[in-house]
Every structure is written in structure tokens, then in C-alpha cells.
C-alpha positions as CSV (number, residue, x, y, z in Angstrom):
1,X,13.7,-27.4,21.5
2,X,16.7,-25.3,20.5
3,X,18.8,-25.7,17.3
4,X,21.5,-27.4,19.0
5,X,19.6,-30.3,20.7
6,X,17.5,-30.5,17.3
7,X,20.8,-31.1,15.4
8,X,21.6,-33.9,17.3
9,X,18.4,-35.7,16.3
10,X,19.8,-39.0,14.5
11,X,16.7,-38.8,12.4
12,X,16.8,-36.5,9.6
13,X,13.5,-34.7,8.9
14,X,12.7,-34.1,12.8
15,X,11.1,-31.0,13.1
16,X,9.8,-28.6,16.3
17,X,7.4,-25.8,16.2
18,X,5.6,-23.3,18.4
19,X,2.3,-21.4,17.7
20,X,1.1,-17.9,18.9
21,X,-2.3,-18.7,18.9
22,X,-3.9,-15.2,19.3
23,X,-1.8,-13.7,16.3
24,X,-2.1,-16.9,14.0
25,X,1.6,-17.3,14.0
26,X,3.7,-20.5,13.6
27,X,7.4,-20.8,14.1
28,X,8.9,-24.5,12.4
29,X,12.4,-25.8,13.0
30,X,13.0,-28.5,10.6
31,X,16.3,-30.9,10.7
32,X,17.7,-30.9,7.1
33,X,21.6,-30.9,6.3
34,X,21.5,-28.0,8.7
35,X,18.4,-26.2,10.8
36,X,15.7,-24.5,8.7
37,X,13.7,-22.1,10.5
38,X,10.3,-20.5,9.3
39,X,7.8,-18.3,10.6
40,X,4.3,-18.1,8.7
41,X,0.9,-17.0,9.4
42,X,-0.3,-18.6,6.2
43,X,0.6,-22.0,6.7
44,X,1.2,-24.6,9.5
45,X,3.3,-27.7,9.7
46,X,0.8,-30.2,8.7
47,X,-0.1,-32.1,6.5
48,X,3.7,-33.5,6.4
49,X,5.0,-34.2,3.1
50,X,7.7,-37.0,2.0
51,X,10.7,-35.7,-0.2
52,X,13.8,-37.1,-1.3
53,X,17.3,-36.3,0.2
54,X,20.7,-37.6,-0.4
55,X,22.4,-39.4,2.3
56,X,26.1,-39.1,2.7
57,X,26.0,-41.9,5.4
58,X,23.8,-44.2,3.5
59,X,25.4,-43.1,-0.3
60,X,22.1,-43.2,-1.5
61,X,18.5,-41.4,-1.8
62,X,16.1,-41.5,1.5
63,X,12.8,-40.1,2.4
64,X,12.6,-37.4,4.8
65,X,9.4,-36.0,6.4
66,X,8.8,-32.0,5.6
67,X,6.7,-29.8,7.5
68,X,3.8,-28.4,5.1
69,X,5.1,-24.8,5.2
70,X,8.6,-25.5,4.1
71,X,7.2,-27.4,1.0
72,X,5.3,-24.5,0.5
73,X,8.2,-22.2,0.5
74,X,10.6,-24.6,-1.5
75,X,8.0,-25.4,-4.0
76,X,7.5,-21.4,-4.7
77,X,11.1,-20.7,-5.0
78,X,13.1,-18.9,-7.6
79,X,11.5,-15.5,-8.1
80,X,12.7,-13.8,-5.1
81,X,15.8,-15.2,-5.2
82,X,16.9,-14.2,-8.7
83,X,15.6,-11.0,-8.2
84,X,17.9,-10.5,-5.3
85,X,20.6,-11.7,-7.4
86,X,19.8,-9.9,-10.4
87,X,19.8,-6.4,-8.2
88,X,23.3,-7.5,-6.3
89,X,24.9,-7.4,-9.5
90,X,24.4,-3.8,-10.1
91,X,23.0,-2.4,-7.0
92,X,23.1,1.4,-6.4
93,X,26.0,2.3,-4.7
94,X,25.6,6.0,-4.1
95,X,25.7,6.6,0.0
96,X,23.5,8.8,1.8
97,X,23.5,10.1,5.5
98,X,19.6,9.4,6.2
99,X,18.9,6.0,7.3
100,X,16.1,5.6,4.8
101,X,18.2,6.4,1.7
102,X,19.4,2.4,1.4
103,X,15.4,1.8,1.3
104,X,14.8,4.1,-1.6
105,X,17.9,3.0,-3.5
106,X,16.6,-0.7,-3.0
107,X,13.1,0.1,-4.5
108,X,14.6,2.1,-7.2
109,X,16.7,-1.1,-8.0
110,X,13.5,-3.4,-7.8
111,X,11.6,-1.5,-9.9
112,X,14.5,-1.3,-12.7
113,X,14.7,-4.9,-12.3
114,X,11.0,-5.8,-13.0
115,X,11.0,-3.5,-15.7
116,X,14.1,-5.6,-17.4
117,X,11.9,-8.8,-17.1
118,X,8.8,-7.2,-18.7
119,X,11.3,-5.9,-21.2
120,X,12.6,-9.8,-21.7
121,X,8.9,-11.2,-21.5
122,X,8.2,-8.7,-24.5
123,X,10.7,-10.0,-26.6
124,X,13.4,-7.5,-25.8
125,X,17.3,-8.3,-26.2
126,X,19.0,-6.0,-23.7
127,X,21.0,-7.7,-20.8
128,X,20.8,-5.8,-17.3
129,X,23.7,-3.6,-17.9
130,X,22.5,-2.3,-21.1
131,X,19.1,-1.9,-19.9
132,X,19.9,-0.1,-17.1
133,X,22.1,2.5,-19.6
134,X,19.4,2.8,-21.7
135,X,17.3,4.3,-18.7
136,X,20.2,6.7,-17.8
137,X,20.4,7.9,-21.0
138,X,16.9,8.4,-21.5
139,X,16.3,10.4,-18.2
140,X,19.5,12.4,-19.1
141,X,18.1,13.2,-22.8
142,X,14.8,14.1,-21.5
143,X,15.7,16.4,-19.1
144,X,17.9,18.5,-21.2
145,X,16.7,21.8,-22.2
146,X,17.9,21.3,-26.0
147,X,17.9,17.8,-27.8
148,X,20.7,16.8,-29.8
149,X,21.9,13.9,-31.4
150,X,24.5,12.6,-33.3
151,X,24.0,12.5,-37.0
152,X,23.5,9.0,-38.9
153,X,21.4,6.3,-39.2
154,X,18.9,5.4,-37.0
155,X,18.1,2.1,-35.8
156,X,15.4,0.1,-33.5
157,X,17.7,-0.3,-30.9
158,X,18.3,4.1,-31.1
159,X,17.5,6.2,-28.0
160,X,15.2,7.9,-30.6
161,X,12.9,5.1,-30.5
162,X,12.4,5.5,-26.8
163,X,11.7,9.1,-26.8
164,X,9.5,8.8,-29.8
165,X,7.0,7.2,-28.0
166,X,7.1,8.7,-24.7
167,X,4.3,11.7,-25.7
168,X,6.2,14.2,-24.0
169,X,7.3,17.7,-25.7
170,X,7.3,16.8,-29.5
171,X,7.1,19.4,-31.5
172,X,6.7,19.9,-35.3
173,X,9.1,22.6,-37.1
174,X,10.0,23.5,-40.4
175,X,13.2,22.8,-41.9
176,X,15.5,24.2,-44.5
177,X,15.9,21.3,-46.3
178,X,13.9,18.5,-47.6
179,X,14.5,15.0,-45.5
180,X,12.5,11.7,-45.6
181,X,9.6,11.2,-43.3
182,X,10.3,9.0,-40.8
183,X,6.8,7.1,-40.9
184,X,5.8,7.5,-44.7
185,X,9.4,7.9,-45.9
186,X,8.3,10.5,-48.5
187,X,10.0,13.8,-48.7
188,X,8.9,16.5,-46.2
189,X,10.1,20.1,-45.1
190,X,9.0,19.6,-41.3
191,X,10.7,17.6,-38.7
192,X,10.1,16.7,-35.1
193,X,12.2,18.9,-33.0
194,X,12.7,16.3,-29.8
195,X,13.4,13.4,-32.3
196,X,15.5,15.3,-34.8
197,X,13.8,13.2,-37.5
198,X,11.9,14.7,-40.5
199,X,7.8,13.8,-40.4
200,X,5.0,15.4,-42.2
201,X,2.4,17.2,-40.2
202,X,-0.2,14.3,-41.6
203,X,1.8,12.1,-40.3
204,X,3.1,13.8,-36.9
205,X,0.6,11.7,-34.8
206,X,0.6,8.3,-36.5
207,X,4.7,8.7,-36.0
208,X,4.5,9.1,-32.5
209,X,1.8,6.3,-31.5
210,X,2.8,3.3,-34.0
211,X,5.7,1.9,-35.5
212,X,5.8,1.4,-39.7
213,X,8.8,-0.2,-41.6
């Protein structure tokens, strides 16, 4: 049954389906507020489920029959939809001449969005925009030949905190003036060139692998 004829059915919840048996694929059309079409190789149309829907004609909630695969889809909605919504807010807007460039940029957007979700799950407080900015800053900083930072008090939210634990190109070097060690907070005459933080040689490994207040 085509969508136009299915829409004419007076009974809400009417559905039709077709199977491709040799490929284990089923396509289902379900008459809800509009025609919902879903294909699946995992679940079928049965068993049917009873769901509540608001009827404008009767001005009350009514019970509607719903195919099994549509019920599964509705029960697990949220993750992909929210991911698409987050990606759409700050999607990579660079355009390339190659047809596959949008696929590559979308994969990068997905990775950033997933990393941001993990950041929030671990107790991070950055919104998505600031999280993307931090990634850009760190990538630019790590690819500079010389590491220079603004002088001032460092905090837990400074870019140095991420650089501190990346285990890449950290070099201890003597310094002219004594400063406080970033790990034990005692005076030291050596520092990490990349982090631009004073640190004892004995504290160098611990400073780059674990935090200490």
C-alpha cells in the first residue's frame, strides 16, 4: 500500500509492510500523525504494542497499535538525535572540492562531540564551544616550534594543564632564577621548557603524570 492510500485509512495505527526474505529485510509503513516508514534487518512488525496518542478529533488520549520495530526505534531515540543537534551548532564549515571532504569533516565533528560528552561525564564544566576552542588552542600550541605562554598565575583551566599530561617533548632545563616547583612547591633552579613551569628533576616525572594540590 502506498503512503497516500495508507493515510486515507480512518483507523490510526494502521500499518503495512513488505519483506525481502532472502536478505532478511522488512520495510514498514505506519499511520500515526503522518506516515512513518522504517526499514530493518533486526526486528519485524510483530508483536504489536499498544501506545497512547492524543486524538484531536476525540480530544482525548486513545490507544493505538504500533509495530514492534517502530516501538524499538522510539524507545532508543535520543542519542543520535542529540549528537546531530550538537554537531549542527558548530559544524566544520570549510568546503573542499573533493566529494569525500564532507565525510571527513563530519567524522571529525563526531569525534569532537563524543569527546565533549566524555568530558562532561568525567565532571568537566566546559560547554561545547569552549571545548572546541581548547582543542584548537592545544593543537596550535603543540605544533609551534617554540612554546611561549603568557606570564601569570596558572589555573586548572589553563592550556598548560592539558599540555602537562600529553607526555610529548617535555624537557627539563636550568633556569637563572629560583621559582616554585609546580609539584612540591619548593624552590627550584630547573623548569620544564614546554610547560614553562619550574619543576625539580626529582619531581619531573610525578609532575607530568599526577596532580598534587
